[in-house]
C-alpha positions as CSV (number, residue, x, y, z in Angstrom):
1,M,-26.9,45.7,20.2
2,N,-28.1,43.2,17.7
3,L,-27.1,39.5,18.1
4,L,-27.2,39.0,14.4
5,E,-24.3,41.4,13.9
6,E,-22.3,41.1,17.1
7,N,-19.3,38.8,17.4
8,W,-20.7,37.0,20.4
9,L,-20.6,33.3,19.6
10,P,-17.6,31.5,21.2
11,V,-16.2,28.9,18.8
12,R,-13.1,26.8,18.4
13,R,-11.2,26.8,15.1
14,S,-9.4,23.8,13.7
15,T,-6.1,25.3,15.0
16,G,-7.3,25.0,18.5
17,Q,-7.8,28.8,18.7
18,T,-10.9,30.2,20.5
19,D,-12.7,33.0,18.6
20,W,-15.9,35.0,18.8
21,I,-18.0,35.3,15.7
22,A,-21.2,36.7,14.3
23,P,-23.9,34.2,13.2
24,H,-23.3,34.8,9.5
25,Q,-19.7,33.6,9.9
26,I,-20.8,30.1,11.0
27,S,-20.1,28.6,7.6
28,E,-16.4,29.3,7.7
29,P,-14.8,25.8,7.2
30,D,-12.3,26.0,10.0
31,I,-14.8,26.5,12.7
32,V,-15.3,23.0,14.3
33,A,-17.2,23.5,17.6
34,F,-18.7,25.9,20.2
35,A,-16.3,26.9,22.9
36,A,-18.4,28.4,25.8
37,N,-17.1,27.9,29.3
38,R,-20.3,26.0,30.2
39,A,-21.5,22.8,28.7
40,D,-25.2,23.9,28.9
41,F,-24.3,27.1,27.0
42,N,-22.7,25.0,24.2
43,G,-25.9,22.9,23.9
44,A,-28.0,26.0,23.9
45,L,-26.0,27.8,21.3
46,A,-26.3,24.8,19.0
47,Q,-30.1,24.8,19.3
48,W,-30.1,28.7,18.9
49,L,-28.2,28.5,15.6
50,I,-30.1,25.5,14.3
51,G,-33.3,27.3,15.1
52,L,-32.0,30.5,13.4
53,L,-31.1,28.5,10.2
54,Q,-34.5,26.6,10.2
55,T,-36.5,29.7,10.7
56,T,-34.8,31.6,7.9
57,T,-33.6,29.1,5.2
58,P,-35.4,29.3,1.9
59,I,-34.3,25.8,1.0
60,D,-37.4,23.7,0.2
61,D,-35.9,20.7,-1.5
62,E,-33.7,17.9,-0.1
63,G,-31.4,18.1,-3.1
64,D,-30.8,21.8,-2.4
65,W,-30.2,20.9,1.2
66,E,-27.6,18.3,0.2
67,G,-25.7,20.9,-2.0
68,L,-25.2,23.1,1.1
69,L,-23.9,20.4,3.3
70,D,-20.4,20.3,1.7
71,A,-20.6,23.8,0.0
72,P,-22.1,26.0,2.6
73,P,-23.6,29.4,1.9
74,T,-21.3,32.4,2.0
75,A,-21.5,35.0,4.8
76,E,-23.3,37.3,2.4
77,V,-26.0,34.7,1.7
78,L,-26.5,34.1,5.4
79,R,-26.9,37.8,6.1
80,E,-29.6,37.8,3.4
81,W,-31.3,35.0,5.1
82,F,-31.2,36.6,8.6
83,A,-32.0,40.2,7.5
84,P,-35.8,39.9,7.5
85,I,-35.9,39.0,11.2
86,A,-33.2,41.3,12.5
87,E,-35.6,43.2,14.8
88,A,-36.2,40.0,16.9
89,F,-32.5,39.9,17.9
90,V,-32.0,43.3,19.5
91,L,-30.8,42.6,23.1
92,D,-31.1,46.1,24.7
93,G,-33.0,49.3,24.1
94,D,-36.4,50.7,25.0
95,G,-38.4,48.5,22.7
96,A,-38.7,44.7,22.0
97,R,-35.7,42.8,23.3
98,F,-34.4,39.3,22.5
99,M,-36.0,36.7,24.9
100,Q,-37.3,39.5,27.2
101,D,-40.8,40.5,28.0
102,F,-42.2,43.2,25.9
103,S,-44.3,44.9,28.6
104,L,-42.0,44.9,31.6
105,D,-40.7,48.4,32.7
106,I,-37.7,48.1,34.9
107,S,-37.8,51.9,35.8
108,A,-41.2,51.2,37.5
109,I,-39.8,48.4,39.7
110,A,-38.3,49.0,43.1
111,P,-34.7,48.2,43.3
112,S,-35.4,45.7,46.1
113,K,-37.5,43.6,43.7
114,L,-34.8,43.2,41.2
115,K,-33.1,39.8,40.9
116,E,-29.3,39.1,40.9
117,I,-28.1,38.3,37.4
118,S,-26.7,35.0,38.6
119,L,-30.3,33.6,38.9
120,L,-30.5,33.5,35.2
121,L,-28.3,30.4,35.5
122,I,-30.2,27.2,36.1
123,E,-28.0,25.9,38.9
124,A,-27.8,29.1,40.9
125,P,-29.1,28.8,44.4
126,G,-32.4,30.6,44.9
127,V,-33.2,33.4,47.4
128,S,-34.6,31.1,50.0
129,T,-31.6,28.8,49.7
130,Q,-29.2,31.7,50.1
131,K,-31.2,33.1,53.1
132,D,-31.1,29.7,54.9
133,N,-27.4,29.2,54.1
134,K,-28.1,25.9,52.3
135,D,-26.0,26.7,49.3
136,L,-23.6,23.8,50.2
137,F,-22.5,22.6,46.8
138,V,-23.2,25.5,44.4
139,K,-22.2,28.6,46.3
140,C,-23.9,31.9,45.9
141,G,-21.8,34.9,44.9
142,Q,-19.8,33.1,42.3
143,V,-21.4,35.1,39.4
144,K,-21.9,38.8,40.1
145,G,-21.7,40.3,36.6
146,L,-22.4,39.0,33.0
147,C,-21.3,40.6,29.8
148,P,-24.3,41.1,27.4
149,H,-23.1,38.2,25.3
150,C,-23.2,35.7,28.1
151,A,-26.4,37.2,29.4
152,A,-28.1,36.5,26.0
153,T,-26.9,32.9,26.1
154,A,-28.1,32.6,29.7
155,L,-31.5,34.0,28.7
156,F,-31.9,31.5,25.9
157,T,-30.6,28.6,28.0
158,L,-33.1,29.4,30.8
159,Q,-36.1,29.8,28.4
160,T,-35.1,26.5,26.6
161,N,-34.6,24.4,29.7
162,A,-36.9,26.4,32.2
163,P,-37.6,24.3,35.3
164,E,-40.5,24.7,37.7
165,G,-40.2,28.0,39.4
166,G,-43.1,28.5,41.6
167,A,-46.7,29.6,40.9
168,G,-47.0,31.2,37.5
169,N,-43.3,30.6,36.6
170,Y,-43.9,28.0,33.8
171,T,-41.6,25.3,32.5
172,S,-40.1,25.3,29.0
173,L,-42.1,24.1,26.0
174,R,-40.7,20.6,26.7
175,G,-40.9,20.8,30.5
176,G,-38.1,21.4,32.9
177,G,-34.7,20.2,31.7
178,P,-35.7,18.4,28.5
179,L,-33.4,15.8,26.8
180,T,-32.0,17.0,23.4
181,T,-30.7,14.7,20.7
182,L,-29.0,16.1,17.6
183,V,-27.3,14.5,14.7
184,V,-23.5,15.2,14.4
185,A,-20.7,14.0,12.3
186,T,-17.8,12.0,13.7
187,P,-15.2,13.1,13.5
188,S,-16.6,16.6,13.1
189,R,-15.6,18.2,9.8
190,S,-17.1,21.6,10.6
191,L,-19.6,23.2,12.9
192,W,-21.6,24.2,9.9
193,Q,-22.1,20.6,8.9
194,D,-23.1,19.6,12.4
195,L,-25.7,22.3,12.5
196,W,-27.0,21.9,9.0
197,L,-27.6,18.2,9.6
198,N,-30.4,19.1,11.9
199,V,-32.1,21.5,9.5
200,Q,-34.9,20.2,7.3
201,P,-36.2,21.6,4.0
202,Q,-38.6,24.4,4.9
203,R,-41.5,22.7,3.2
204,V,-41.0,19.6,5.3
205,F,-40.6,21.4,8.6
206,L,-43.7,23.6,8.2
207,Q,-45.8,20.4,8.1
208,R,-44.9,19.6,11.7
209,G,-47.6,21.6,13.4
210,G,-48.6,25.1,14.2
211,D,-50.4,27.5,12.0
212,T,-48.4,28.6,8.9
213,Q,-51.0,31.4,8.3
214,K,-49.8,33.1,11.5
215,T,-47.1,35.1,9.7
216,A,-46.9,38.1,12.1
217,K,-43.4,38.0,13.6
218,H,-44.6,37.8,17.2
219,F,-46.2,34.4,16.5
220,T,-42.6,33.2,15.9
221,F,-40.7,35.5,18.3
222,P,-43.1,36.1,21.2
223,W,-41.1,39.0,22.7
224,L,-42.0,41.3,19.8
225,A,-45.4,42.0,21.3
226,E,-47.5,41.8,24.4
227,I,-48.1,38.2,25.7
228,S,-51.9,38.8,25.3
229,K,-51.4,38.9,21.5
230,I,-50.8,35.1,21.8
231,Q,-52.2,33.9,25.0
232,P,-55.2,35.3,27.0
233,A,-54.7,36.3,30.6
234,G,-54.4,33.1,32.7
235,G,-54.7,31.0,29.6
236,E,-52.6,28.5,27.7
237,T,-50.6,28.4,24.5
238,Q,-51.4,25.6,22.1
239,P,-49.4,24.8,18.8
240,L,-52.2,26.3,16.6
241,Q,-51.9,29.7,18.3
242,V,-48.5,30.3,16.8
243,H,-46.3,29.6,13.8
244,P,-44.4,26.3,13.5
245,H,-41.1,28.1,14.0
246,H,-42.2,29.2,17.5
247,V,-40.9,25.9,18.9
248,F,-37.3,27.2,18.7
249,W,-38.2,30.6,20.4
250,A,-40.5,29.6,23.2
251,M,-40.6,32.1,26.1
252,P,-42.2,30.6,29.3
253,R,-40.5,33.2,31.6
254,R,-41.2,37.0,31.7
255,I,-37.8,38.6,32.1
256,R,-36.2,41.9,31.4
257,V,-32.6,42.7,32.1
258,D,-31.5,46.0,33.5
259,F,-29.2,47.7,31.0
260,A,-29.2,51.1,32.9
261,D,-27.1,50.0,35.9
262,V,-24.0,48.6,34.3
263,Q,-20.3,48.5,35.3
264,T,-16.9,47.9,33.8
265,G,-15.1,44.7,34.6
266,R,-14.6,41.1,33.6
267,C,-17.5,38.8,32.9
268,D,-17.7,36.0,35.5
269,I,-18.5,33.4,32.7
270,C,-16.4,34.1,29.7
271,K,-13.8,36.1,31.7
272,R,-13.6,38.8,28.9
273,A,-13.5,42.5,29.8
274,S,-16.7,44.4,29.3
275,T,-17.9,48.0,29.7
276,Q,-21.5,46.8,30.1
277,L,-21.4,44.2,33.0
278,L,-25.0,43.4,33.8
279,H,-26.0,42.7,37.4
280,R,-29.8,42.7,37.7
281,Y,-33.0,41.8,36.0
282,V,-36.7,41.8,36.8
283,T,-39.1,38.9,36.4
284,K,-42.8,38.4,36.7
285,P,-45.0,35.3,36.5
286,Q,-47.6,34.4,34.0
287,G,-45.5,33.9,30.8
288,L,-46.5,31.6,28.0
289,N,-48.1,28.5,29.4
290,Y,-47.3,25.8,26.9
291,K,-50.0,23.0,26.8
292,G,-51.2,20.7,24.1
293,V,-49.6,18.4,21.4
294,W,-46.3,20.2,21.0
295,R,-43.6,18.1,19.2
296,H,-40.2,19.7,19.4
297,P,-37.9,18.2,16.7
298,F,-34.9,17.7,19.1
299,S,-36.5,15.5,21.8
300,P,-37.7,11.9,21.9
301,Y,-41.2,11.5,23.2
302,Y,-42.8,8.7,25.2
303,E,-46.5,7.7,25.4
304,T,-48.6,8.1,28.5
305,K,-52.4,8.1,29.2
306,E,-52.3,11.9,28.7
307,G,-50.6,11.6,25.4
308,W,-47.0,12.0,24.1
309,L,-44.6,13.7,26.4
310,P,-40.9,14.7,25.9
311,V,-38.2,12.5,27.6
312,H,-36.1,14.1,30.4
313,P,-32.7,12.9,31.6
314,Q,-32.8,10.8,34.8
315,P,-30.3,10.0,37.6
316,G,-27.6,7.7,36.4
317,G,-27.0,9.4,33.1
318,F,-27.1,7.9,29.6
319,S,-26.0,4.5,28.4
320,Y,-26.7,2.0,25.6
321,K,-29.8,1.0,27.5
322,N,-31.2,4.3,26.0
323,W,-29.9,3.7,22.5
324,L,-32.8,1.8,21.0
325,A,-35.5,4.1,22.3
326,W,-33.8,7.4,21.4
327,V,-32.3,6.3,18.1
328,L,-34.8,3.9,16.5
329,G,-37.8,4.3,18.8
330,V,-39.4,1.3,20.4
331,K,-42.7,-0.2,21.3
332,Q,-42.5,-2.8,24.1
333,G,-45.5,-3.9,26.0
334,K,-47.3,-0.7,27.3
335,K,-44.1,1.4,26.8
336,S,-43.7,3.3,23.6
337,V,-40.9,5.8,22.7
338,Q,-40.5,7.7,19.4
339,A,-37.1,9.1,18.5
340,A,-36.7,12.8,18.1
341,G,-38.1,14.2,14.9
342,I,-34.7,15.2,13.4
343,V,-33.1,11.9,14.2
344,D,-36.0,10.0,12.6
345,Y,-35.9,12.2,9.6
346,F,-32.2,11.6,9.1
347,L,-32.7,7.9,9.3
348,Q,-35.7,7.9,6.9
349,E,-34.8,10.6,4.4
350,R,-31.0,10.8,4.4
351,K,-30.1,7.2,4.0
352,K,-27.2,7.6,1.7
353,Y,-25.2,9.2,4.6
354,Q,-25.8,6.3,6.9
355,K,-23.6,3.8,5.0
356,S,-20.4,5.6,6.0
357,G,-21.1,5.2,9.7
358,Q,-19.7,8.6,10.4
359,F,-22.6,10.1,12.2
360,R,-23.6,10.0,15.8
361,V,-26.4,11.3,18.0
362,W,-25.3,14.1,20.4
363,V,-27.4,13.6,23.6
364,F,-27.5,16.2,26.5
365,G,-29.7,17.8,29.1
366,Y,-30.2,18.6,32.7
367,D,-31.5,16.0,35.2
368,M,-33.9,18.2,37.2
369,D,-35.6,17.5,40.5
370,N,-38.4,20.1,40.1
371,M,-36.5,23.4,40.2
372,K,-33.2,21.8,41.4
373,P,-30.7,20.6,38.9
374,R,-29.1,17.3,40.0
375,C,-26.6,16.9,37.1
376,W,-25.8,17.9,33.5
377,Y,-25.4,14.8,31.3
378,E,-23.9,14.7,27.8
379,T,-22.7,11.9,25.5
380,T,-22.9,10.6,21.9
381,F,-24.5,7.5,20.5
382,P,-23.4,5.8,17.2
383,L,-26.1,6.3,14.6
384,Y,-26.3,2.9,12.9
385,G,-28.8,3.1,10.0
386,L,-30.8,0.2,8.7
387,E,-31.4,1.6,5.2
388,D,-30.4,-1.6,3.4
389,A,-32.3,-3.9,5.7
390,T,-35.9,-5.1,5.0
391,R,-38.7,-3.9,7.2
392,A,-38.8,-7.4,8.8
393,A,-35.0,-7.3,9.5
394,Q,-35.3,-4.0,11.1
395,A,-38.0,-5.3,13.4
396,Q,-36.0,-8.3,14.3
397,I,-33.0,-6.1,15.2
398,Q,-35.2,-3.9,17.4
399,N,-36.4,-7.1,19.1
400,L,-33.0,-8.6,19.6
401,V,-31.6,-5.3,21.0
402,A,-34.5,-5.0,23.4
403,N,-33.8,-8.5,24.6
404,R,-30.1,-7.6,25.2
405,I,-31.1,-4.5,27.2
406,E,-33.6,-6.4,29.3
407,A,-31.0,-9.2,30.0
408,T,-28.5,-6.5,31.1
409,E,-31.1,-5.0,33.4
410,Q,-31.5,-8.5,34.9
411,A,-27.8,-8.9,35.3
412,V,-27.5,-5.4,37.0
413,F,-30.2,-6.4,39.4
414,Y,-28.3,-9.5,40.3
415,L,-25.0,-7.6,40.8
416,R,-26.6,-4.9,42.9
417,Q,-28.4,-7.6,45.0
418,A,-25.1,-9.4,45.6
419,V,-23.2,-6.2,46.5
420,K,-25.9,-5.3,48.9
421,Q,-25.8,-8.7,50.5
422,A,-22.1,-8.7,50.8
423,W,-22.0,-5.3,52.5
424,F,-25.2,-5.3,54.6
425,G,-26.4,-8.9,54.8
426,E,-30.0,-9.1,55.8
427,S,-29.8,-5.7,57.4
428,D,-32.4,-3.0,56.6
429,L,-29.5,-0.6,56.0
430,R,-29.9,1.2,52.7
431,G,-27.4,3.0,50.5
432,D,-27.2,4.5,47.1
433,L,-25.9,1.7,44.8
434,S,-26.6,3.5,41.5
435,F,-22.7,3.5,40.9
436,V,-23.0,-0.3,40.5
437,D,-25.5,0.2,37.7
438,K,-23.3,2.8,36.0
439,A,-20.2,0.7,36.3
440,F,-22.0,-2.3,34.7
441,W,-23.5,-0.3,31.8
442,D,-20.2,1.4,31.1
443,S,-18.2,-1.8,31.2
444,T,-20.3,-3.7,28.7
445,E,-20.9,-0.7,26.3
446,T,-18.2,-1.7,23.8
447,D,-19.4,-5.2,23.6
448,F,-23.0,-4.1,23.1
449,Y,-22.1,-1.8,20.1
450,R,-19.8,-4.5,18.6
451,Q,-22.7,-7.1,18.6
452,L,-25.2,-4.4,17.5
453,N,-22.9,-3.6,14.5
454,D,-22.6,-7.3,13.6
455,L,-26.3,-7.7,13.7
456,I,-26.8,-4.8,11.4
457,K,-24.2,-6.2,9.0
458,Q,-26.1,-9.5,9.0
459,A,-29.4,-7.8,8.4
460,R,-28.1,-6.1,5.4
461,T,-27.0,-9.3,3.8
462,E,-29.2,-11.2,1.4
463,A,-29.9,-13.9,3.9
464,G,-30.8,-11.4,6.6
465,I,-31.5,-12.5,10.1
466,D,-33.2,-15.8,10.5
467,M,-35.1,-15.8,13.8
468,D,-36.0,-19.4,13.3
469,D,-32.4,-20.5,13.1
470,A,-32.0,-21.9,16.6
471,N,-28.2,-22.2,16.4
472,F,-27.9,-18.5,15.4
473,I,-30.1,-17.3,18.3
474,I,-28.3,-19.6,20.7
475,V,-24.8,-18.5,19.7
476,L,-26.0,-14.8,19.9
477,G,-27.5,-15.3,23.3
478,E,-24.6,-17.2,24.7
479,T,-22.1,-14.6,23.5
480,W,-24.1,-11.8,25.3
481,L,-24.6,-13.9,28.5
482,K,-20.9,-14.5,28.7
483,V,-20.3,-10.8,28.5
484,L,-22.7,-10.1,31.2
485,S,-21.5,-12.9,33.5
486,Q,-17.8,-12.0,33.2
487,C,-18.6,-8.3,33.8
488,A,-20.7,-9.0,36.9
489,I,-18.1,-11.3,38.5
490,R,-15.2,-8.9,37.7
491,L,-17.0,-5.9,39.1
492,F,-18.0,-7.8,42.3
493,D,-14.7,-9.6,42.8
494,A,-12.3,-6.9,41.9
495,D,-13.7,-3.5,41.5
496,I,-16.5,-3.1,44.1
497,V,-16.6,-5.7,47.0
498,G,-13.2,-7.1,46.5
499,A,-11.6,-3.7,46.4
500,G,-12.5,-3.1,50.1
501,A,-10.3,-3.7,53.1
502,I,-10.7,-7.4,54.0
503,G,-10.4,-6.6,57.8
504,Q,-13.6,-4.4,57.5
505,Q,-15.7,-7.0,55.8
506,D,-17.5,-10.3,56.5
507,P,-15.8,-13.1,54.4
508,R,-18.7,-15.5,54.9
509,R,-21.3,-12.9,53.7
510,I,-19.1,-12.1,50.7
511,A,-18.7,-15.8,49.8
512,E,-22.5,-16.4,50.0
513,A,-23.2,-13.3,47.9
514,Y,-20.6,-14.3,45.3
515,N,-22.0,-17.8,45.0
516,G,-25.5,-16.4,44.8
517,L,-24.5,-14.1,42.0
518,Q,-23.0,-17.0,40.0
519,R,-26.1,-19.1,40.5
520,N,-28.4,-16.2,39.3
521,L,-26.3,-15.6,36.2
522,K,-26.8,-19.3,35.3
523,D,-30.5,-19.3,36.1
524,D,-33.3,-19.7,33.7
525,A,-34.7,-16.1,34.1
526,I,-31.9,-14.5,32.1
527,K,-31.7,-17.3,29.7
528,T,-35.4,-17.0,28.9
529,I,-34.9,-13.3,28.1
530,L,-32.1,-14.3,25.6
531,R,-34.0,-17.2,24.1
532,L,-31.5,-19.8,25.4
533,P,-32.5,-23.3,26.3
534,V,-33.6,-23.5,30.0
535,T,-33.0,-26.4,32.5
536,E,-35.9,-28.8,32.7
537,K,-37.2,-28.9,36.1
538,K,-37.5,-32.3,37.9
539,G,-40.0,-33.2,40.5
540,K,-43.8,-32.9,40.9
541,P,-45.6,-31.1,38.1
542,A,-47.0,-27.7,39.1
543,K,-50.7,-27.6,39.9
544,E,-52.9,-26.6,37.0
545,G,-53.3,-22.8,36.8
546,K,-50.3,-22.2,39.0
547,K,-47.4,-20.4,37.2
548,A,-43.7,-20.9,38.1
549,K,-41.7,-17.8,38.9
550,L,-38.7,-17.2,36.8
551,S,-36.9,-14.8,39.2
552,A,-37.3,-12.7,42.3
553,A,-36.1,-9.7,40.3
554,P,-38.6,-7.1,39.1
555,Q,-39.4,-7.2,35.4
556,A,-37.0,-5.0,33.5
557,Q,-38.5,-1.7,32.5
558,L,-37.9,0.1,29.2
559,S,-35.5,2.9,29.7
560,L,-36.7,6.2,28.4
């Protein structure tokens, strides 16, 4: 079974019909999206196909790339692209298998050592969890059999997102549950276009890192040979030990699926009938241990003392507080974030497409707590380009956006503080108030992007943005402060505290919290962030060397 020939990719056509296609059919114009029954599978399949296209395309020039955006290659051309690497996509058989360890021999493994096929899924409860009967929210036994097609997707999804898995079971090349950001069109014209937007001319991509002289296929597809051909026993895998295309095909986990013990039935993922339902696999530790200065083109990176690390989703999901860092990148104090390589390339090299405003960034990934997934998050951000703005205007917009995000963080702190006071008073009782943060960010999102769009339009004009124009800065700041204040008061008064039964609340405490929230929203701390005039303090001057405090709130941190 070869994945380059099988009709195994679930897609949705423009008619709404679900279909299963082979990879070389992806350029058909009426295919608009992937249609797997799992969100993480859709994200993985997008990365799989982009990786396949980037690995095989002979396109070296941006002009040639542009020609294929609207007039995609035929199925015959794609077959020619894929043919040289066909051996890497064999899923079963006695030899090398797609995303499976070359050296593992299932026949030599005792049946009691084999794993249930469901454990290929990231959220599946582990053996100890099942044994202790702690599978409270994600029950075991829900997935007992996978068709080969869903097993292939599960393999790639696991290797791409691999979380911590105990001693010797390494994380993915980007760590456990990495954040992925891809460029897509809105509305989507075709799945081909969305995929091709994330492919670079081959000449450009090969400059990213790795050793282009390592042309043996196992340096790109590590399952084609023993691990020792790349990594010594107990060692590490650095970028220069493999070909640049290896980033798409990293294999931190040693796995081999049992194709001998199969049954007939329906796949528990796609629900299709299959004569080869797979139930078991074997796994061993000591796969490829990725270390060093890897830069995956689909992830933003943040700077630490140890170097640049890939960003990972965090509790609370995504909001416009992440827009600046993940789309344009940002350097604020000691915090530095760089946008994903493909997003940055699109903004820098494909500027003609930014004027239409018809592109977005598709953001998705698992929020992992070590080996436990807490949530899958997925959204899209508008991709506003600054191609017509001067470098100075671009820096000014980044600065103003950072100020708005910081002011919002301050307002969220005030609201959360007021809700806690209204409900608990001075008590030490604690509760999860993250829903307050999410409600605030969601409620102000439309206003943020509206003001951002206005700023970008202003930056593109001949006059640009005059940071020395006090009236402009004041109007801008007052407009945003009004948005924050109205949202905070409405959420407190109507949606959160005010929505509770009055008989179960303390009216005095609520009134005090409400008044305190109003005072804080008019205080100098948030005005200072937005560069608004602050109230002159009356009274004795502060002693020399003593600094006045702007707020009891912690300084807003840059959201990665």
